[in-house]
N, CA and C atoms as an extended XYZ file, in Angstrom:
288
Properties=species:S:1:pos:R:3:atomname:S:1:resname:S:1:resid:I:1 pbc="F F F"
N        -5.597       16.464       71.031 N   UNK     1
C        -6.522       16.076       71.765 CA  UNK     1
C        -7.434       15.345       71.326 C   UNK     1
N        -8.414       14.756       72.077 N   UNK     2
C        -9.201       13.618       71.677 CA  UNK     2
C       -10.368       14.298       70.988 C   UNK     2
N       -10.746       12.880       70.289 N   UNK     3
C       -11.489       13.883       68.782 CA  UNK     3
C       -12.985       14.137       69.739 C   UNK     3
N       -13.547       13.162       70.674 N   UNK     4
C       -14.681       13.444       71.180 CA  UNK     4
C       -14.730       14.807       71.809 C   UNK     4
N       -13.556       15.348       72.677 N   UNK     5
C       -14.074       16.348       73.113 CA  UNK     5
C       -14.231       17.742       72.013 C   UNK     5
N       -13.091       17.375       70.872 N   UNK     6
C       -13.518       18.624       70.164 CA  UNK     6
C       -15.043       18.371       69.455 C   UNK     6
N       -15.723       17.339       69.493 N   UNK     7
C       -16.578       16.878       68.955 CA  UNK     7
C       -17.919       17.577       69.834 C   UNK     7
N       -17.615       17.442       70.901 N   UNK     8
C       -19.154       18.265       72.024 CA  UNK     8
C       -19.088       19.775       72.051 C   UNK     8
N       -17.512       20.081       72.119 N   UNK     9
C       -17.879       21.373       71.851 CA  UNK     9
C       -17.977       22.364       70.146 C   UNK     9
N       -17.720       21.078       69.450 N   UNK    10
C       -17.977       22.229       68.081 CA  UNK    10
C       -19.604       21.461       67.614 C   UNK    10
N       -19.987       20.471       68.232 N   UNK    11
C       -21.524       20.642       68.335 CA  UNK    11
C       -22.170       20.006       69.147 C   UNK    11
N       -22.518       20.961       70.021 N   UNK    12
C       -23.545       20.805       70.787 CA  UNK    12
C       -24.816       19.586       70.763 C   UNK    12
N       -25.336       19.032       72.117 N   UNK    13
C       -26.326       18.344       71.605 CA  UNK    13
C       -27.521       18.927       71.056 C   UNK    13
N       -28.612       18.299       70.389 N   UNK    14
C       -29.394       18.845       69.703 CA  UNK    14
C       -30.902       17.563       69.808 C   UNK    14
N       -31.985       18.130       69.950 N   UNK    15
C       -33.332       17.289       69.970 CA  UNK    15
C       -34.161       17.722       68.464 C   UNK    15
N       -33.775       17.120       67.449 N   UNK    16
C       -34.580       17.619       66.178 CA  UNK    16
C       -34.567       18.953       65.747 C   UNK    16
N       -32.836       18.886       65.685 N   UNK    17
C       -32.187       20.020       65.079 CA  UNK    17
C       -32.409       21.291       65.933 C   UNK    17
N       -32.945       20.869       67.199 N   UNK    18
C       -33.093       22.338       67.995 CA  UNK    18
C       -32.270       22.331       69.516 C   UNK    18
N       -31.387       23.316       69.808 N   UNK    19
C       -30.532       22.694       71.194 CA  UNK    19
C       -31.360       21.660       72.329 C   UNK    19
N       -30.580       21.328       73.117 N   UNK    20
C       -31.091       20.367       73.902 CA  UNK    20
C       -31.973       21.255       74.993 C   UNK    20
N       -31.286       21.833       75.812 N   UNK    21
C       -32.074       22.317       76.772 CA  UNK    21
C       -33.421       22.825       76.769 C   UNK    21
N       -33.698       24.038       75.650 N   UNK    22
C       -34.575       24.807       75.523 CA  UNK    22
C       -35.877       23.919       74.541 C   UNK    22
N       -35.324       22.773       74.321 N   UNK    23
C       -36.024       22.067       73.272 CA  UNK    23
C       -36.779       21.205       74.719 C   UNK    23
N       -36.350       20.897       75.178 N   UNK    24
C       -36.855       19.859       76.785 CA  UNK    24
C       -37.897       21.005       77.260 C   UNK    24
N       -37.305       21.709       77.909 N   UNK    25
C       -38.259       23.116       78.469 CA  UNK    25
C       -39.648       23.428       78.212 C   UNK    25
N       -39.277       23.557       76.570 N   UNK    26
C       -40.851       23.894       75.558 CA  UNK    26
C       -41.524       22.458       75.604 C   UNK    26
N       -40.810       21.408       75.512 N   UNK    27
C       -41.486       20.023       75.951 CA  UNK    27
C       -42.318       19.784       77.185 C   UNK    27
N       -41.382       20.140       78.009 N   UNK    28
C       -42.021       19.933       79.646 CA  UNK    28
C       -43.338       20.891       80.005 C   UNK    28
N       -43.028       21.923       79.186 N   UNK    29
C       -43.944       22.969       79.711 CA  UNK    29
C       -45.479       22.594       79.084 C   UNK    29
N       -45.244       22.436       77.543 N   UNK    30
C       -46.488       22.464       76.437 CA  UNK    30
C       -47.356       20.725       76.888 C   UNK    30
N       -46.575       19.797       77.146 N   UNK    31
C       -47.001       18.607       77.141 CA  UNK    31
C       -47.860       18.584       78.156 C   UNK    31
N       -47.425       19.129       79.175 N   UNK    32
C       -48.857       19.630       80.534 CA  UNK    32
C       -50.105       20.363       80.145 C   UNK    32
N       -49.270       20.894       80.078 N   UNK    33
C       -50.600       22.564       79.519 CA  UNK    33
C       -51.840       21.725       78.449 C   UNK    33
N       -51.026       20.681       77.143 N   UNK    34
C       -51.891       20.316       76.461 CA  UNK    34
C       -52.933       19.217       77.185 C   UNK    34
N       -52.556       18.258       77.950 N   UNK    35
C       -53.002       17.429       78.855 CA  UNK    35
C       -54.077       18.285       79.348 C   UNK    35
N       -54.003       19.092       80.488 N   UNK    36
C       -54.897       20.097       81.466 CA  UNK    36
C       -55.505       20.427       80.873 C   UNK    36
N       -55.419       20.994       78.796 N   UNK    37
C       -55.880       21.648       78.175 CA  UNK    37
C       -57.405       20.867       77.811 C   UNK    37
N       -56.576       19.206       77.232 N   UNK    38
C       -57.915       18.514       76.436 CA  UNK    38
C       -58.399       17.618       78.159 C   UNK    38
N       -58.081       17.851       79.203 N   UNK    39
C       -58.678       17.634       80.089 CA  UNK    39
C       -59.916       18.009       81.009 C   UNK    39
N       -59.312       19.234       81.130 N   UNK    40
C       -59.989       20.401       82.181 CA  UNK    40
C       -61.096       21.231       81.013 C   UNK    40
N       -60.707       21.744       79.863 N   UNK    41
C       -61.409       22.341       79.130 CA  UNK    41
C       -62.361       21.262       77.769 C   UNK    41
N       -61.517       20.808       77.862 N   UNK    42
C       -61.963       19.674       76.532 CA  UNK    42
C       -61.400       20.453       75.533 C   UNK    42
N       -60.547       20.887       74.940 N   UNK    43
C       -59.835       21.698       74.013 CA  UNK    43
C       -59.576       20.364       73.032 C   UNK    43
N       -59.139       20.971       71.687 N   UNK    44
C       -59.034       20.410       70.167 CA  UNK    44
C       -56.829       19.712       70.671 C   UNK    44
N       -56.444       18.876       70.638 N   UNK    45
C       -55.430       18.433       70.819 CA  UNK    45
C       -54.402       19.126       69.359 C   UNK    45
N       -54.959       18.917       68.173 N   UNK    46
C       -54.483       19.417       67.554 CA  UNK    46
C       -54.168       21.319       67.640 C   UNK    46
N       -54.825       21.859       68.001 N   UNK    47
C       -54.318       23.691       68.429 CA  UNK    47
C       -52.749       23.348       69.251 C   UNK    47
N       -52.632       22.441       70.393 N   UNK    48
C       -51.719       22.308       71.025 CA  UNK    48
C       -50.474       21.900       70.263 C   UNK    48
N       -50.680       20.454       69.483 N   UNK    49
C       -49.893       19.711       68.458 CA  UNK    49
C       -49.169       20.916       67.972 C   UNK    49
N       -49.961       22.085       66.992 N   UNK    50
C       -49.141       23.609       66.328 CA  UNK    50
C       -48.922       24.093       66.639 C   UNK    50
N       -48.889       24.252       68.323 N   UNK    51
C       -48.459       25.634       69.020 CA  UNK    51
C       -46.898       24.729       69.310 C   UNK    51
N       -47.055       23.358       69.524 N   UNK    52
C       -45.554       22.904       69.374 CA  UNK    52
C       -44.711       22.730       68.733 C   UNK    52
N       -45.154       22.450       67.644 N   UNK    53
C       -44.651       22.666       66.559 CA  UNK    53
C       -43.581       24.040       65.811 C   UNK    53
N       -44.897       24.939       66.383 N   UNK    54
C       -44.264       25.962       65.786 CA  UNK    54
C       -42.949       27.029       66.439 C   UNK    54
N       -43.553       26.221       67.842 N   UNK    55
C       -42.254       26.421       68.941 CA  UNK    55
C       -40.962       25.961       68.350 C   UNK    55
N       -40.966       24.741       68.235 N   UNK    56
C       -39.667       24.015       67.955 CA  UNK    56
C       -39.195       24.954       66.422 C   UNK    56
N       -40.010       24.980       66.028 N   UNK    57
C       -39.343       25.822       64.832 CA  UNK    57
C       -38.552       27.018       64.804 C   UNK    57
N       -39.230       27.769       65.556 N   UNK    58
C       -38.592       28.973       66.454 CA  UNK    58
C       -37.219       28.598       67.258 C   UNK    58
N       -37.236       27.659       67.958 N   UNK    59
C       -35.663       26.923       68.858 CA  UNK    59
C       -35.202       26.579       67.524 C   UNK    59
N       -35.437       25.809       66.660 N   UNK    60
C       -34.362       25.375       65.483 CA  UNK    60
C       -33.861       26.648       64.851 C   UNK    60
N       -34.745       27.882       64.541 N   UNK    61
C       -34.354       28.796       64.110 CA  UNK    61
C       -32.930       29.487       65.280 C   UNK    61
N       -33.591       29.659       66.217 N   UNK    62
C       -32.918       30.265       67.383 CA  UNK    62
C       -31.020       29.420       67.580 C   UNK    62
N       -31.242       28.213       67.073 N   UNK    63
C       -30.094       26.968       67.272 CA  UNK    63
C       -29.660       27.582       66.368 C   UNK    63
N       -29.842       27.767       65.103 N   UNK    64
C       -29.179       27.772       63.932 CA  UNK    64
C       -28.383       29.063       63.927 C   UNK    64
N       -28.977       30.139       64.557 N   UNK    65
C       -28.343       31.426       64.824 CA  UNK    65
C       -27.206       31.044       65.615 C   UNK    65
N       -27.439       30.481       66.981 N   UNK    66
C       -26.994       30.362       67.987 CA  UNK    66
C       -26.692       29.344       68.227 C   UNK    66
N       -25.781       28.234       68.054 N   UNK    67
C       -25.596       26.989       68.187 CA  UNK    67
C       -25.562       26.269       69.952 C   UNK    67
N       -24.777       27.324       70.188 N   UNK    68
C       -24.319       26.835       72.046 CA  UNK    68
C       -25.567       27.650       72.879 C   UNK    68
N       -26.925       27.986       72.448 N   UNK    69
C       -28.012       28.361       73.042 CA  UNK    69
C       -27.683       27.423       74.250 C   UNK    69
N       -27.966       26.050       74.572 N   UNK    70
C       -28.256       25.443       75.511 CA  UNK    70
C       -26.718       25.955       76.460 C   UNK    70
N       -25.798       26.223       76.423 N   UNK    71
C       -24.790       26.381       77.356 CA  UNK    71
C       -24.577       27.794       77.256 C   UNK    71
N       -25.068       28.537       76.883 N   UNK    72
C       -25.074       30.074       77.261 CA  UNK    72
C       -26.337       29.953       78.867 C   UNK    72
N       -27.254       29.359       78.349 N   UNK    73
C       -28.447       29.188       79.435 CA  UNK    73
C       -27.686       28.539       80.590 C   UNK    73
N       -26.781       27.465       80.791 N   UNK    74
C       -26.798       26.900       81.695 CA  UNK    74
C       -25.506       27.933       82.603 C   UNK    74
N       -24.331       28.518       81.757 N   UNK    75
C       -23.547       29.585       82.046 CA  UNK    75
C       -24.326       31.309       83.171 C   UNK    75
N       -25.721       31.547       82.384 N   UNK    76
C       -26.565       32.369       82.903 CA  UNK    76
C       -26.937       32.327       84.186 C   UNK    76
N       -27.599       31.017       84.109 N   UNK    77
C       -28.128       30.504       85.732 CA  UNK    77
C       -26.911       29.941       86.254 C   UNK    77
N       -25.542       30.068       86.282 N   UNK    78
C       -24.355       29.893       87.455 CA  UNK    78
C       -24.217       30.845       87.595 C   UNK    78
N       -24.296       32.336       87.043 N   UNK    79
C       -23.843       33.062       87.129 CA  UNK    79
C       -24.492       34.625       87.832 C   UNK    79
N       -25.752       33.768       87.247 N   UNK    80
C       -26.764       35.435       88.078 CA  UNK    80
C       -27.032       34.966       89.446 C   UNK    80
N       -26.307       35.426       90.284 N   UNK    81
C       -26.132       35.029       91.658 CA  UNK    81
C       -25.889       36.830       92.114 C   UNK    81
N       -27.093       36.913       93.762 N   UNK    82
C       -26.512       37.667       94.024 CA  UNK    82
C       -25.923       38.317       94.839 C   UNK    82
N       -24.800       38.680       94.951 N   UNK    83
C       -23.417       39.357       95.807 CA  UNK    83
C       -23.667       40.013       97.041 C   UNK    83
N       -22.712       40.158       98.199 N   UNK    84
C       -23.422       40.936       98.876 CA  UNK    84
C       -21.918       41.952       98.898 C   UNK    84
N       -22.118       43.346       98.798 N   UNK    85
C       -20.793       44.200       99.286 CA  UNK    85
C       -20.405       44.184      100.335 C   UNK    85
N       -18.907       44.906      100.254 N   UNK    86
C       -17.767       44.753      101.246 CA  UNK    86
C       -18.489       46.076      102.419 C   UNK    86
N       -18.357       47.193      101.007 N   UNK    87
C       -18.499       48.630      101.554 CA  UNK    87
C       -20.073       48.722      100.812 C   UNK    87
N       -20.410       50.183      101.669 N   UNK    88
C       -21.730       50.962      101.044 CA  UNK    88
C       -21.953       51.224       99.637 C   UNK    88
N       -21.809       50.756       98.891 N   UNK    89
C       -21.929       51.031       97.435 CA  UNK    89
C       -23.062       50.671       96.198 C   UNK    89
N       -23.310       51.092       95.291 N   UNK    90
C       -24.831       51.209       94.597 CA  UNK    90
C       -24.132       50.179       93.577 C   UNK    90
N       -25.383       48.646       93.287 N   UNK    91
C       -24.428       47.686       92.870 CA  UNK    91
C       -23.456       46.828       93.070 C   UNK    91
N       -23.566       45.261       92.480 N   UNK    92
C       -22.597       44.335       93.059 CA  UNK    92
C       -21.087       44.554       92.322 C   UNK    92
N       -20.406       44.190       93.569 N   UNK    93
C       -19.455       44.427       93.683 CA  UNK    93
C       -18.695       43.064       93.739 C   UNK    93
N       -17.257       42.440       92.811 N   UNK    94
C       -16.844       41.241       93.421 CA  UNK    94
C       -16.197       41.030       94.481 C   UNK    94
N       -15.398       42.643       93.768 N   UNK    95
C       -13.866       42.220       94.645 CA  UNK    95
C       -13.790       43.906       95.790 C   UNK    95
N       -13.120       43.828       96.972 N   UNK    96
C       -13.484       45.171       97.311 CA  UNK    96
C       -12.478       46.285       96.555 C   UNK    96
């Protein structure tokens, strides 16, 4: 096998030691909230910076516990699809 494939599977992408997708989602939510808080409520940006660092440390801890957290989030998003049952039954059935 090629080395690049093994490296991608064994070492998922990280941003400052946190899994890629949760870190990007974290920053994508907290940066606009920080700018809105500064602009609208004239809040101190140090409060938001401390929150960003604390949440990133929590993501790092979760990433060390489960290194493939980004892949798990992607797989959950693809499999959480509502199915239609062919017969009247309770719950989702994938096959008749």
